[in-house]
N, C-alpha and C positions, 0 to 999 in steps of 0.2 A: 086272788093272790095266794100263793102257796105259803104255808106256815113252815118256817125254817127251824123252829125250836119245838121239840116235843117234850112236855113236862109230865112227870108221874101223876097218876090219878088216885093212887091209894096212899095210905099212911106208910105201908111197908116200902112202896116205891120211893117215897121221899126219904125214908131212912137209908135206903140203899144209895140214893144219889148223894146224900150227905157223907156216907161212908166212903164212896169213891172219891169225892172231892177232898176228904180228909187224907186219904191215901196219896192222892196226887200232891197235896201240900206237904205230906211227910217226906216226899222225895225231892223237894225243891231246896235250893241253896240255903235259905235262912235256917231251915230246920236241920239240914245236914251240918251246917256250921256249928250248931249246938252240940252235936254228938261227935264231931271230929276232934277226938281227944286221944291221947296216948295210953288210955286206960285199956287194960286187957280184961275181957269177960270170957271165962271158960277157955282161956288161952288164945282167944281171937281179939283183934282190935275192935273197939266199940263200934267203929264205922261199919265193919263187916257184919257184926251182930245186928246192927240197925237195918242194914240192907236185907239180911235174911228175914227179919221181922216184917219189913214192908212187903216183901215178896210173899211170905206166908199169909199175911193179912189180905193181900190181893186175891189169893187163891180162895181163902175162906169167904170173902165177900162175894166172889163170883159163884161159889157153890151155893151160898144162901140165895143169891139172885136166881139161879137156875131152879132151885127148889120152889121159890115163890112163883115163878113163871109156870112151872109144871102144875102147881096147886091151883092156879087161877085158870087153867086150860087156855092160855094164850098161844098163839102160833108164833 
């Protein structure tokens, strides 16, 4: 029988998985409800700043993941 779930094998892989899960959680409704305020940050609504932070964090985590994969010589 084929295995449907592939889990990380290294400590760095587990950290990346946790980071991705945290980013997905940061974009869900309960968390968004916490930052959905009329507060302005640098002239932007807090919700927009939060969205930018989540997107930037996604890019950073993906760059770190690419660096780890290149370092380990995986295909």
